[in-house]
C-alpha positions in Angstrom: -23.7 -59.7 21.0 -26.7 -59.9 23.7 -30.2 -59.5 22.3 -33.1 -58.0 23.9 -35.9 -59.7 22.1 -39.4 -59.3 23.5 -42.1 -62.2 23.7 -44.0 -62.3 20.3 -40.9 -61.0 18.3 -40.3 -63.0 14.9 -36.7 -64.2 14.1 -35.5 -65.8 10.9 -32.9 -68.4 10.9 -29.5 -67.5 9.2 -28.1 -71.1 9.5 -29.3 -74.4 10.2 -29.6 -75.6 13.9 -29.8 -79.4 14.4 -30.2 -79.0 18.2 -27.9 -80.4 20.7 -30.3 -81.6 23.5 -33.8 -82.6 23.9 -34.6 -79.0 25.1 -33.4 -77.5 21.9 -35.6 -76.5 19.0 -34.0 -77.7 15.7 -34.6 -75.4 12.7 -33.2 -74.8 9.1 -32.0 -71.7 7.4 -34.7 -69.7 6.5 -37.2 -70.8 9.0 -39.4 -68.3 10.7 -39.7 -68.7 14.7 -41.6 -66.7 17.2 -39.8 -65.7 20.6 -41.8 -67.1 23.5 -39.6 -65.6 26.2 -36.0 -64.7 27.0 -34.0 -67.1 29.5 -31.5 -66.6 32.1 -28.7 -67.0 29.6 -28.9 -63.9 27.1 -27.6 -65.8 24.2 -30.6 -68.4 24.4 -34.2 -67.8 23.9 -37.3 -70.0 24.2 -38.8 -69.9 20.7 -41.9 -71.6 18.8 -42.0 -72.9 15.2 -44.9 -72.7 12.8 -46.0 -76.2 14.0 -46.2 -74.7 17.5 -43.4 -76.7 18.9 -41.3 -74.8 21.5 -37.6 -75.3 22.4 -34.4 -73.3 23.0 -32.6 -71.5 20.3 -29.3 -69.9 20.2 -29.5 -66.0 19.3 -26.4 -65.8 17.2 -28.0 -68.4 14.7 -31.1 -66.1 13.9 -31.8 -62.4 13.2 -35.0 -60.4 14.3 -37.4 -59.5 11.6 -37.8 -55.8 11.8 -40.4 -53.4 10.4 -39.6 -51.8 7.0 -40.1 -48.2 7.3 -41.4 -45.7 4.4 -38.8 -43.0 3.6 -40.1 -39.5 3.0 -39.9 -38.1 -0.5 -40.8 -34.4 -0.1 -39.3 -33.4 -3.4 -41.6 -35.8 -5.5 -44.5 -33.9 -7.1 -46.1 -36.8 -8.9 -47.9 -36.0 -12.2 -47.2 -32.4 -13.1 -46.6 -31.0 -16.4 -42.9 -29.4 -17.5 -44.4 -26.0 -17.3 -45.8 -26.4 -13.8 -42.4 -27.8 -12.6 -40.8 -24.6 -14.1 -43.0 -22.4 -12.4 -42.5 -24.0 -9.1 -38.8 -23.6 -9.4 -38.7 -19.9 -9.8 -36.7 -17.9 -9.3 -34.2 -20.8 -10.7 -31.5 -20.6 -7.8 -28.8 -23.0 -8.6 -29.3 -26.5 -7.3 -33.1 -26.1 -6.8 -34.8 -29.3 -7.8 -37.8 -31.5 -7.9 -38.8 -34.8 -9.5 -42.0 -35.6 -11.3 -43.5 -38.3 -13.4 -42.4 -38.3 -17.0 -45.1 -36.9 -19.3 -43.4 -38.6 -22.4 -42.4 -41.9 -20.9 -45.0 -43.4 -18.6 -43.4 -45.5 -15.6 -40.3 -43.2 -15.9 -39.5 -39.9 -14.0 -38.0 -36.7 -14.8 -35.4 -34.7 -12.5 -35.9 -30.9 -12.9 -32.8 -28.8 -11.7 -32.0 -25.1 -11.8 -28.6 -23.9 -13.2 -27.8 -20.4 -14.7 -31.3 -19.1 -14.6 -32.8 -22.0 -16.5 -34.3 -25.4 -15.8 -32.8 -28.7 -17.0 -35.0 -31.7 -17.4 -33.3 -35.1 -16.9 -34.9 -38.3 -18.1 -34.8 -40.9 -15.4 -35.0 -44.3 -17.0 -36.1 -47.6 -15.4 -33.9 -50.3 -16.7 -33.3 -53.9 -15.4 -35.1 -53.1 -12.1 -32.9 -50.1 -11.5 -33.2 -46.3 -12.0 -30.6 -44.3 -14.1 -30.1 -41.1 -15.7 -26.7 -41.9 -17.7 -26.6 -45.6 -17.9 -23.6 -45.5 -15.7 -24.7 -45.0 -12.2 -27.7 -47.2 -11.1 -30.1 -46.9 -8.2 -32.8 -48.9 -6.4 -35.1 -46.0 -5.6 -35.4 -42.3 -6.1 -34.2 -41.6 -2.6 -30.8 -43.3 -3.4 -30.6 -41.2 -6.7 -31.3 -38.0 -4.9 -28.7 -38.8 -2.2 -26.0 -39.7 -4.8 -26.4 -36.4 -6.9 -26.8 -34.2 -3.7 -23.1 -35.3 -3.0 -21.8 -35.0 -6.4 -23.1 -33.5 -9.7 -21.5 -36.6 -11.5 -22.4 -35.5 -15.1 -25.4 -33.3 -14.2 -25.3 -29.3 -14.7 -25.0 -29.1 -10.7 -25.3 -31.0 -7.8 -28.8 -31.0 -5.9 -28.9 -28.6 -3.3 -32.4 -27.6 -2.2 -35.7 -29.4 -3.0 -39.0 -27.9 -3.7 -41.3 -29.7 -1.2 -44.8 -30.7 -2.4 -47.2 -29.2 0.1 -49.7 -31.1 1.8 -49.0 -34.5 0.7 -46.7 -37.2 2.3 -45.2 -39.4 -0.4 -43.0 -42.3 0.7 -40.6 -44.8 -0.8 -39.1 -48.2 0.3 -35.6 -49.4 -0.2 -35.4 -53.0 -1.2 -32.2 -53.1 1.0 -34.6 -52.5 4.1 -36.4 -55.9 3.3 -32.8 -57.6 3.3 -31.5 -55.9 6.5 -35.0 -56.6 8.0 -34.8 -60.3 7.5 -37.7 -60.5 5.0 -35.9 -61.8 1.9 -36.6 -65.2 0.7 -34.2 -66.9 -1.7 -36.0 -67.5 -4.9 -34.6 -71.1 -5.1 -36.6 -71.9 -1.8 -39.9 -70.9 -3.4 -41.7 -73.4 -5.5 -44.4 -71.8 -7.8 -47.4 -73.8 -8.6 -50.7 -72.8 -10.5 -52.1 -69.5 -11.0 -54.7 -68.6 -8.7 -55.7 -65.1 -9.5 -54.7 -61.9 -11.5 -54.6 -58.5 -10.2 -53.8 -54.8 -11.3 -50.0 -55.4 -10.6 -49.4 -59.0 -11.7 -50.4 -62.6 -11.1 -51.0 -64.5 -7.9 -49.7 -68.2 -7.7 -50.0 -70.9 -5.2 -46.7 -72.0 -4.0 -44.7 -73.9 -1.5 -42.0 -72.5 1.0 -40.3 -74.8 3.4 -43.3 -77.3 3.3 -46.0 -74.5 3.7 -48.5 -73.7 1.1 -48.4 -70.0 0.2 -49.6 -67.4 -1.9 -47.1 -65.7 -4.3 -48.1 -62.3 -5.6 -45.7 -61.4 -8.4 -45.2 -57.9 -9.8 -45.2 -57.1 -13.4 -42.1 -55.2 -14.8 -43.3 -51.6 -13.9 -41.4 -49.2 -11.7 -44.4 -47.1 -10.3 -46.3 -50.2 -9.5 -43.2 -51.5 -7.7 -43.2 -48.7 -5.1 -47.0 -49.5 -4.5 -46.1 -53.1 -4.2 -43.2 -52.5 -1.7 -45.4 -50.1 0.2 -47.9 -52.8 0.7 -45.2 -55.1 1.9 -43.6 -52.6 4.1 -47.1 -51.9 5.8 -47.4 -55.8 6.2 -44.1 -56.1 8.0 -45.7 -54.0 11.0 -48.9 -56.0 11.3 -49.5 -59.1 13.6 -53.2 -60.1 14.0 -54.9 -63.5 13.5 -57.4 -61.8 11.2 -55.0 -59.8 9.0 -53.3 -61.8 5.9 -49.6 -62.3 7.2 -46.5 -61.6 5.2 -44.1 -64.5 5.0 -41.5 -62.6 3.0 -40.4 -61.1 -0.3 -38.3 -62.3 -3.3 -36.2 -59.7 -5.0 -34.2 -61.8 -7.6 -35.9 -62.5 -10.9 -38.8 -60.1 -10.3 -40.3 -58.9 -6.9 -42.8 -61.2 -5.2 -44.8 -60.9 -2.1 -45.2 -64.3 -0.3 -48.1 -64.5 2.1 -50.1 -67.2 3.9 -52.4 -69.0 1.6 -56.1 -68.7 2.1 -57.7 -71.8 0.5 -61.3 -70.5 0.1 -60.4 -67.3 -1.8 -62.2 -64.0 -1.6 -65.1 -63.5 0.8 -67.1 -62.1 -2.0 -66.7 -65.0 -4.3 -67.2 -67.4 -1.3 -70.6 -65.8 -0.4 -71.9 -65.7 -4.0 -70.7 -69.3 -4.9 -72.5 -70.7 -1.9 -75.4 -68.6 -1.0 -78.2 -69.1 1.5 -78.0 -72.9 1.0 -74.5 -73.2 2.6 -73.8 -70.1 4.5 -75.3 -70.1 8.0 -76.1 -67.2 10.5 -73.0 -68.4 12.5 -70.9 -68.1 9.4 -72.1 -64.6 8.6 -71.5 -63.3 12.1 -68.1 -64.9 12.2 -67.2 -63.1 9.0 -68.4 -59.9 10.3 -66.6 -60.4 13.7 -63.3 -61.5 12.2 -63.1 -58.5 9.8 -64.2 -56.1 12.5 -61.6 -57.5 14.9 -58.9 -56.8 12.2 -60.0 -53.3 11.7 -60.1 -52.7 15.5 -56.4 -53.7 15.4 -55.7 -51.4 12.4 -57.6 -48.5 14.2 -55.5 -49.0 17.4 -52.4 -48.6 15.2 -53.8 -45.4 13.4 -53.6 -47.2 10.3 -56.4 -46.5 7.7 -57.0 -49.4 5.2 -59.0 -47.2 2.6 -59.9 -50.2 0.4 -62.2 -52.3 2.9 -64.5 -54.5 0.9 -65.6 -58.3 0.6 -63.2 -58.6 -2.4 -60.2 -57.6 -0.2 -61.2 -60.2 2.6 -59.8 -63.8 2.1 -61.3 -67.0 3.7 -59.1 -69.8 4.9 -59.6 -73.5 5.1 -61.3 -73.4 8.5 -63.6 -70.7 7.4 -61.8 -67.8 9.2 -61.7 -64.6 7.4 -58.8 -62.1 7.1 -58.3 -58.7 5.9 -55.9 -58.4 2.9 -54.6 -55.9 0.3 -52.8 -53.2 2.3 -51.6 -51.5 -1.0 -53.5 -48.3 0.0 -53.1 -48.5 3.7 -51.7 -45.4 5.2 -51.5 -43.6 8.6 -54.5 -41.7 9.8 -55.2 -38.4 8.1 -53.0 -39.2 5.1 -54.3 -37.9 1.8 -53.0 -38.7 -1.7 -53.9 -37.1 -5.0 -54.4 -39.1 -8.2 -55.6 -42.4 -6.5 -59.0 -43.8 -7.8 -61.3 -45.4 -5.2 -64.2 -47.6 -5.5 -67.2 -45.2 -5.2 -69.8 -47.7 -3.6 -67.5 -48.5 -0.8 -65.9 -45.1 -0.1 -67.0 -42.6 2.5 -68.4 -39.3 1.0 -65.8 -37.1 2.8 -63.1 -39.4 1.4 -64.5 -39.1 -2.1 -65.2 -35.3 -1.8 -62.2 -34.0 0.3 -59.9 -36.8 0.0 -60.0 -37.3 3.8 -59.2 -40.9 4.9 -59.5 -41.8 8.6 -60.7 -44.9 10.6 -64.2 -43.2 10.3 -64.0 -43.6 6.5 -63.0 -47.2 7.1 -66.1 -47.7 9.3 -68.3 -46.4 6.4 -66.7 -49.2 4.4 -67.2 -51.6 6.9 -71.0 -51.0 6.9 -71.0 -51.7 3.1 -69.0 -54.8 3.8 -71.7 -55.9 6.4 -74.2 -55.4 3.6 -72.3 -57.6 1.3 -72.0 -60.3 4.0 -75.8 -60.5 4.7 -76.8 -60.0 1.0 -74.6 -63.2 0.2 -72.2 -61.0 -2.1 -74.5 -58.8 -4.1 -73.1 -55.6 -5.4 -74.0 -52.6 -3.2 -76.5 -50.0 -4.3 -78.4 -52.3 -6.9 -80.4 -50.5 -9.4 -78.7 -47.3 -8.8 -76.2 -46.3 -11.7 -72.6 -45.6 -10.4 -72.4 -42.2 -11.6 -75.7 -41.4 -9.3 -74.6 -43.1 -6.1 -72.7 -40.1 -4.5 -75.6 -37.8 -5.2 -78.1 -40.1 -3.6 -76.1 -40.8 -0.5 -75.3 -37.1 0.2 -79.2 -36.5 -0.2 -79.7 -38.9 2.5 -80.3 -42.3 0.8 -79.2 -45.5 2.6 -79.6 -49.0 1.5 -82.3 -51.1 3.1 -81.5 -54.2 5.1 -80.9 -57.3 3.0 -83.5 -60.0 3.3 -83.2 -61.9 6.4 -80.6 -59.5 8.1 -80.7 -59.4 11.8 -82.1 -55.9 13.0 -79.0 -55.3 15.4 -76.7 -55.9 12.3 -78.6 -53.4 10.3 -78.4 -51.0 13.1 -74.7 -51.1 12.9 -74.8 -50.4 9.2 -76.9 -47.4 9.5 -74.6 -46.0 12.3 -71.6 -46.6 10.1 -73.3 -44.5 7.3 -73.8 -41.5 9.2 -72.8 -38.6 7.0 -70.9 -37.0 9.9 -67.8 -39.1 10.3 -67.5 -38.2 14.1 -70.9 -39.7 14.8 -69.8 -43.0 13.3 -68.7 -45.7 15.9 -65.3 -46.8 16.5 -64.2 -50.4 15.6 -63.7 -50.9 19.2 -67.2 -50.2 20.0 -68.7 -52.4 17.2 -66.4 -55.5 17.9 -67.9 -55.5 21.5 -71.5 -55.5 20.0 -70.6 -58.2 17.4 -68.9 -60.4 19.9 -72.0 -60.3 22.1 -74.1 -61.2 18.9 -71.9 -63.9 18.0 -72.2 -65.6 21.4 -76.1 -65.4 20.9 -76.0 -66.7 17.3 -76.3 -70.4 16.8 
């Protein structure tokens, strides 16, 4: 089968290829390669490995790594009570349904279905990394479950006919099968786990080795609701290619879900700033951190992706001092809103806190706070103002002063990014041009 892969496409090896001539690029099963260009032979491509060695590869030995898409879940209503669900389902037409989070069993779900003028509530349990209602049929996600019971009642009071759609919110789910078919799954036996390097809301982060490369392994605790957030982060990362974004290498699905990413040896930017301070970090370092981060955000802005949690704690630093934006668990397409998610008040734009409106302009507000962190060497924003009073102060016009020694041009960017009117804030594309110019002038 002929392939039409473009330059820059990633492929993953399905088989070992030792190479047959000096022009060939040998590789092992599981290696990730980047297509450099097609050749006159449609079954062969010029490719590059992670050591930047180039050569010819046979197309039938590899598969393209494709973007994992979110699937819509219009019937999912999140955290609503039993009585609210029953009110939404009136007038109880047979087969009308919705799914909500279980009130009695945190982490599980409830399927609410109308039949014979009443509502039946079915407990959806999470067992052994699968969802089930009856301990007989098991599903990887809610979408699979809904598809199954739409075709066949299979023990329910009736099959699912018509969903009650949640207004105004776009929920999404990810199928683990999509990671498999997209070429993102790493066999667990090929991943060596080493020491723990951090702990997060969803689990632990380990240092690891994969095919001779040092990696970071983010392991999920056994929690179904967290699983969807985790897989959403991974799905977003499959679509991102930028030198200042932490790159996803793959996921493991057996024996617990793990995200495998490039390893950032110097850890989070905020800890790097605090632990080294003015005696080690130079003006050149600071402008580099600012420019690296802005470059990544300019890329996200160009793809209409909103990070929604930009802060120095979510920027990582590699061995060469380059900074990269990470933590895409909350990243969504522009103008997406979601209820029930808590955001860090000191970094979040007023309109996002007040109206749940997240855009690239709210990311720009957060970038201004991140700049303040960089030039204050990792101080917590709004020092001496109690957390509960920050929003009130900001909406009344208070803005932080420039950190000691901060260049006036940098503080000017901060002030512009903190305009109360989102439309008056600059774009990342505008700011990156300013920062690149400042970087060229900084010694």
